N, C-alpha and C positions, 0 to 999 in steps of 0.2 A: 162647614168647618173651615177655619182660617188656615190657609197654606203656610207652611213654615219653610223659610229659606235656609240654606245651609252655608251661604256665602259668609265669609268672615268680615267683620267690620274693623274699624281702627284699633279696637282692643285686641284683635286677633282671635276672638271667640265667635262661634257660629251665631248668625243673626237671624231672628224671626222675621216674618214678613212685615213690611212697613205698614200694611193695612190691617192692623189688629186693634182691638178695642182700646187699650191704653193709649196708643198713638192717636187714634181718632178723637179721644177725649181731649188730648193735648191740642189737636188741631181745632177742635170746637172752641177751646179756651182762647185761641188766637183770633178766631172769628168774632168772639164776643167783644174784643177790645174796642173796635170802632163803634159798635152799638152802645157800649157802656159810656164812651166819651160823649156821644150825641145826647144820651139821656141825662148825663150829669150836667151838661151845659145848657140843656133845654130850659126855656122860660127864664133866661138870664142867669141861670146857674144857681139861683137861690129859692126856687119854688119847691116847697116841702114835698109836694106830690111827685114831681119829676125826680127829686132826689131819692125818694123812697123806691121808685121803679129802678133807678140807677143802682141803688143798693142791692135790689133783687138780682140784677144782672151780675153785679160784683160777687154776690154770694154764690151764685151758680158757678162762676169761674173758680172761686176758691174751693168749692165742693168737688169739682172735677179734678182739681189739683190733689185733693186728698185721696181720691179713688184711683186715678190712673197709675200712680206708683204702686199702690197696694195690689191692684189687679195684675200689673206687670209681674210683680214678684210671685203672686199666687199661681198665675197661669204660665209661669216660666216664659214670659214674653219681654223680659228686660232686654233692651236693645241700645246700641250706641246712639241711634237717632233719638230715642226717648230720653236718654241721659242728657243730651244736648238740647233738644227741643223743649223739654219740660221746663228747665230753668229759664229759657228764653221766653216762653209763654208767661211764666210767673212775672218776669221783669217787665214784659209788655203791659200787662194789666195793671201791675203795681205802679209802674212809671207813669202811665197815663193818668191814674188816679192822683198820684202825688203832684204832678205838674198842674193838673186842672185845679186841684184844691188850693194850691199855692197861688195860682193865677186868679182864683176867685177870692183870695184873701182869707181863706179859712185855715190855712196851715203855713207856718213860717217857712220861708224859702230855704233857710239853712238846713232844716230837717230833710227837705226834699233833695237838696244837693248832696248831703252826707250819704243818704240812702242810695241815690242814683250813682254816685261815684263808686261806691262799694259794689253795687250790683253789676254795673257795666264793666268795671274793672275785673271782677271775678269771671264774668262771661268771656271777656277777651283773654284772660289768663287760661281758661279752659281750652280755648282754641290754640293758645300758645304751646300747650303741652300735649295736645291731642295725639300727636304722633308717638308719644311715649306711653299714653294710656288715658283713660277717662277718669276724672275725679267725680265720684258719685256724691249725691247730696248726703250730708252728715246728719246725725240726730240733732245736733245744735242748729244746723241750717233749717231743719224742718220746724223746730220750735220757733226760730226766728221768723220763718215764713208765716206760721200760724199767728204769732203775736202781731206781726205787721198787718196781716189780713184783718184781724179783729179790730185793731186800732184804726186802720184806714177806713174799714167799714163803718165804724162809729163816726168818723169825720164826714163820710159821705152823707150820713143822715143829718138832719137838722136837729141838733140836741142843745139843750140849755141846762143851767143849774148843775147839780151834782154829777149828772152823766157827762156833761161837757168837761168838768174837772177830771173825772175818771179817765176819759179818753186821752187827755193831755198827759196824765201820768203813765198810761199804758203805752203811749207813743214814745215816751222817754225810755221805757224799758226796751221797746222795739229798736230804738236807735242804738242803745248799748249792745244789744244782742247782734245787731247788724255789724258793728265795728269788731266785736270780739270774734264772731264766726268768720268774718272777712279775713282777719289775721291768721286764723287757723287754716283757711283755704290756701292762703299764700304759702304757708309752711308746707302744706301737702304738695302744692304745685312744685315748689323748689325741690323737695325730696324726690318727687316723681321724675322730674327732669334729670336730676343727678343720677338716679338709678337707670334711666333710659340711656343716658350718655355713657354710663359705665358699661352697660350691656353692649352698646354699639362698639365701644373700644375693644371689648373682649371678643366680639365676633370678628372684628377686623384684624385681630392679632394673628 
Protein backbone atom coordinates (compact mmCIF):
# COMPACT_ATOMS: atom_id res chain seq x y z
CA UNK A 1 0.00 0.00 0.00
CA UNK A 2 1.34 3.43 -0.97
CA UNK A 3 1.79 5.67 2.08
CA UNK A 4 -0.06 8.94 2.00
CA UNK A 5 1.58 12.06 3.33
CA UNK A 6 -0.38 14.74 5.08
CA UNK A 7 2.01 17.62 4.46
CA UNK A 8 0.49 20.54 2.60
CA UNK A 9 1.88 21.56 -0.78
CA UNK A 10 1.94 24.98 -2.46
CA UNK A 11 -1.82 24.82 -2.91
CA UNK A 12 -2.25 24.41 0.85
CA UNK A 13 -4.05 21.06 0.50
CA UNK A 14 -2.83 17.74 2.01
CA UNK A 15 -0.40 16.07 -0.40
CA UNK A 16 -0.15 12.33 -1.19
CA UNK A 17 3.19 10.56 -1.23
CA UNK A 18 5.53 11.49 -4.08
CA UNK A 19 6.04 7.80 -4.85
CA UNK A 20 2.64 6.90 -6.20
CA UNK A 21 1.64 5.31 -9.52
CA UNK A 22 0.59 8.52 -11.35
CA UNK A 23 3.81 10.31 -10.40
CA UNK A 24 5.90 7.27 -11.35
CA UNK A 25 4.26 7.22 -14.79
CA UNK A 26 5.17 10.88 -15.17
CA UNK A 27 8.77 10.09 -14.23
CA UNK A 28 8.85 7.22 -16.74
CA UNK A 29 7.71 9.64 -19.43
CA UNK A 30 10.64 11.89 -18.59
CA UNK A 31 13.04 8.95 -18.87
CA UNK A 32 11.63 8.06 -22.29
CA UNK A 33 12.62 11.48 -23.71
CA UNK A 34 16.35 10.80 -24.35
CA UNK A 35 15.58 7.28 -25.62
CA UNK A 36 13.04 8.69 -28.07
CA UNK A 37 15.53 11.31 -29.30
CA UNK A 38 18.18 8.66 -30.00
CA UNK A 39 15.70 6.46 -31.86
CA UNK A 40 14.35 9.35 -33.94
CA UNK A 41 17.82 10.44 -35.05
CA UNK A 42 19.21 6.92 -35.56
CA UNK A 43 20.28 5.96 -39.05
CA UNK A 44 20.54 9.57 -40.15
CA UNK A 45 17.03 10.38 -38.99
CA UNK A 46 15.22 9.18 -42.09
CA UNK A 47 15.31 5.41 -41.72
CA UNK A 48 11.66 4.18 -41.76
CA UNK A 49 12.46 1.31 -39.39
CA UNK A 50 14.08 3.50 -36.74
CA UNK A 51 11.33 6.09 -37.16
CA UNK A 52 8.74 3.37 -36.49
CA UNK A 53 10.53 2.34 -33.29
CA UNK A 54 10.77 6.02 -32.30
CA UNK A 55 7.02 6.34 -32.91
CA UNK A 56 6.43 3.39 -30.55
CA UNK A 57 8.42 5.17 -27.80
CA UNK A 58 6.52 8.38 -28.47
CA UNK A 59 3.20 6.52 -28.33
CA UNK A 60 4.11 4.97 -24.96
CA UNK A 61 4.88 8.44 -23.61
CA UNK A 62 1.54 9.77 -24.85
CA UNK A 63 -0.35 6.80 -23.38
CA UNK A 64 1.23 7.32 -19.95
CA UNK A 65 0.11 10.95 -20.17
CA UNK A 66 -3.48 9.82 -20.67
CA UNK A 67 -3.36 7.42 -17.73
CA UNK A 68 -1.40 9.26 -15.03
CA UNK A 69 -3.88 12.12 -14.70
CA UNK A 70 -6.89 9.81 -14.77
CA UNK A 71 -5.36 7.49 -12.18
CA UNK A 72 -4.45 10.43 -9.96
CA UNK A 73 -8.06 11.59 -9.94
CA UNK A 74 -9.58 8.12 -9.44
CA UNK A 75 -7.15 7.14 -6.69
CA UNK A 76 -7.32 10.56 -5.00
CA UNK A 77 -3.60 11.04 -5.60
CA UNK A 78 -3.68 14.44 -7.25
CA UNK A 79 -0.62 16.32 -6.01
CA UNK A 80 1.01 19.67 -6.69
CA UNK A 81 4.07 17.73 -7.88
CA UNK A 82 1.96 15.93 -10.45
CA UNK A 83 0.26 19.12 -11.59
CA UNK A 84 3.66 20.68 -12.27
CA UNK A 85 5.72 17.64 -13.37
CA UNK A 86 3.05 16.28 -15.72
CA UNK A 87 3.02 19.30 -18.08
CA UNK A 88 6.83 19.50 -17.89
CA UNK A 89 7.07 15.87 -19.02
CA UNK A 90 4.61 16.58 -21.83
CA UNK A 91 6.64 19.56 -23.00
CA UNK A 92 9.92 17.63 -22.79
CA UNK A 93 8.79 14.82 -25.10
CA UNK A 94 6.88 17.17 -27.40
CA UNK A 95 9.70 19.71 -27.57
CA UNK A 96 12.24 17.02 -28.35
CA UNK A 97 10.08 15.69 -31.17
CA UNK A 98 9.38 19.11 -32.66
CA UNK A 99 13.00 20.30 -32.63
CA UNK A 100 14.29 17.01 -34.05
CA UNK A 101 11.65 16.94 -36.81
CA UNK A 102 12.42 20.53 -37.79
CA UNK A 103 16.16 19.85 -37.72
CA UNK A 104 15.55 16.89 -40.04
CA UNK A 105 13.57 19.13 -42.39
CA UNK A 106 10.28 17.30 -41.86
CA UNK A 107 8.44 20.10 -40.04
CA UNK A 108 8.52 23.86 -40.63
CA UNK A 109 10.51 25.69 -37.97
CA UNK A 110 7.78 28.30 -37.48
CA UNK A 111 5.44 25.55 -36.26
CA UNK A 112 8.01 24.37 -33.75
CA UNK A 113 8.73 27.93 -32.57
CA UNK A 114 5.05 28.82 -32.08
CA UNK A 115 4.36 25.65 -30.09
CA UNK A 116 7.53 25.85 -27.98
CA UNK A 117 7.09 29.54 -27.14
CA UNK A 118 3.56 28.78 -25.94
CA UNK A 119 4.54 25.65 -23.99
CA UNK A 120 7.62 27.14 -22.32
CA UNK A 121 5.81 30.40 -21.64
CA UNK A 122 2.90 28.63 -19.93
CA UNK A 123 5.28 26.51 -17.86
CA UNK A 124 7.16 29.60 -16.65
CA UNK A 125 3.85 31.30 -15.94
CA UNK A 126 2.74 28.36 -13.77
CA UNK A 127 5.83 28.87 -11.64
CA UNK A 128 5.20 32.63 -11.59
CA UNK A 129 1.82 32.15 -9.91
CA UNK A 130 2.61 28.97 -7.94
CA UNK A 131 2.57 30.80 -4.59
CA UNK A 132 -1.00 31.87 -5.30
CA UNK A 133 -2.16 28.44 -6.46
CA UNK A 134 -1.73 25.81 -9.16
CA UNK A 135 -3.36 26.11 -12.58
CA UNK A 136 -4.62 22.60 -13.48
CA UNK A 137 -4.76 21.34 -17.06
CA UNK A 138 -8.01 22.45 -18.68
CA UNK A 139 -10.23 20.39 -20.99
CA UNK A 140 -9.08 22.53 -23.89
CA UNK A 141 -5.48 21.91 -22.90
CA UNK A 142 -6.10 18.16 -22.88
CA UNK A 143 -7.64 18.32 -26.36
CA UNK A 144 -4.68 20.38 -27.53
CA UNK A 145 -2.24 17.85 -26.11
CA UNK A 146 -4.09 14.96 -27.77
CA UNK A 147 -4.22 16.73 -31.13
CA UNK A 148 -0.56 17.67 -30.90
CA UNK A 149 0.34 14.11 -29.95
CA UNK A 150 -1.47 12.56 -32.91
CA UNK A 151 -0.11 15.13 -35.37
CA UNK A 152 3.49 14.88 -34.15
CA UNK A 153 3.21 11.10 -34.04
CA UNK A 154 2.22 11.12 -37.71
CA UNK A 155 5.25 13.29 -38.49
CA UNK A 156 7.51 10.88 -36.65
CA UNK A 157 6.39 8.14 -39.03
CA UNK A 158 7.56 8.26 -42.64
CA UNK A 159 4.29 8.98 -44.45
CA UNK A 160 3.52 9.95 -48.05
CA UNK A 161 0.47 10.79 -50.17
CA UNK A 162 -2.91 11.45 -48.51
CA UNK A 163 -1.62 10.59 -45.04
CA UNK A 164 1.11 13.23 -45.34
CA UNK A 165 -1.51 15.79 -46.38
CA UNK A 166 -3.79 14.77 -43.50
CA UNK A 167 -1.04 15.20 -40.92
CA UNK A 168 -0.29 18.70 -42.23
CA UNK A 169 -3.94 19.71 -41.76
CA UNK A 170 -4.03 18.12 -38.30
CA UNK A 171 -0.89 20.00 -37.32
CA UNK A 172 -2.60 23.22 -38.41
CA UNK A 173 -5.48 22.46 -36.05
CA UNK A 174 -2.98 21.67 -33.28
CA UNK A 175 -1.25 25.04 -33.77
CA UNK A 176 -4.58 26.90 -33.54
CA UNK A 177 -5.53 25.02 -30.35
CA UNK A 178 -2.07 25.72 -28.96
CA UNK A 179 -2.49 29.48 -29.36
CA UNK A 180 -6.13 29.62 -28.16
CA UNK A 181 -5.56 27.51 -25.03
CA UNK A 182 -2.38 29.45 -24.32
CA UNK A 183 -4.33 32.70 -24.18
CA UNK A 184 -6.85 31.05 -21.86
CA UNK A 185 -4.07 29.97 -19.47
CA UNK A 186 -2.70 33.52 -19.45
CA UNK A 187 -6.16 34.78 -18.45
CA UNK A 188 -6.38 32.18 -15.66
CA UNK A 189 -2.92 33.06 -14.38
CA UNK A 190 -3.69 36.78 -14.24
CA UNK A 191 -6.96 36.14 -12.38
CA UNK A 192 -5.25 33.72 -9.97
CA UNK A 193 -2.49 36.22 -9.20
CA UNK A 194 -4.96 39.05 -8.66
CA UNK A 195 -7.01 36.87 -6.28
CA UNK A 196 -3.85 35.84 -4.41
CA UNK A 197 -2.65 39.44 -4.02
CA UNK A 198 -6.13 40.48 -2.85
CA UNK A 199 -6.10 37.73 -0.20
CA UNK A 200 -2.62 38.80 0.91
CA UNK A 201 -3.72 42.42 1.29
CA UNK A 202 -6.80 41.30 3.22
CA UNK A 203 -4.75 39.18 5.61
CA UNK A 204 -2.28 41.98 6.15
CA UNK A 205 -4.98 44.53 6.90
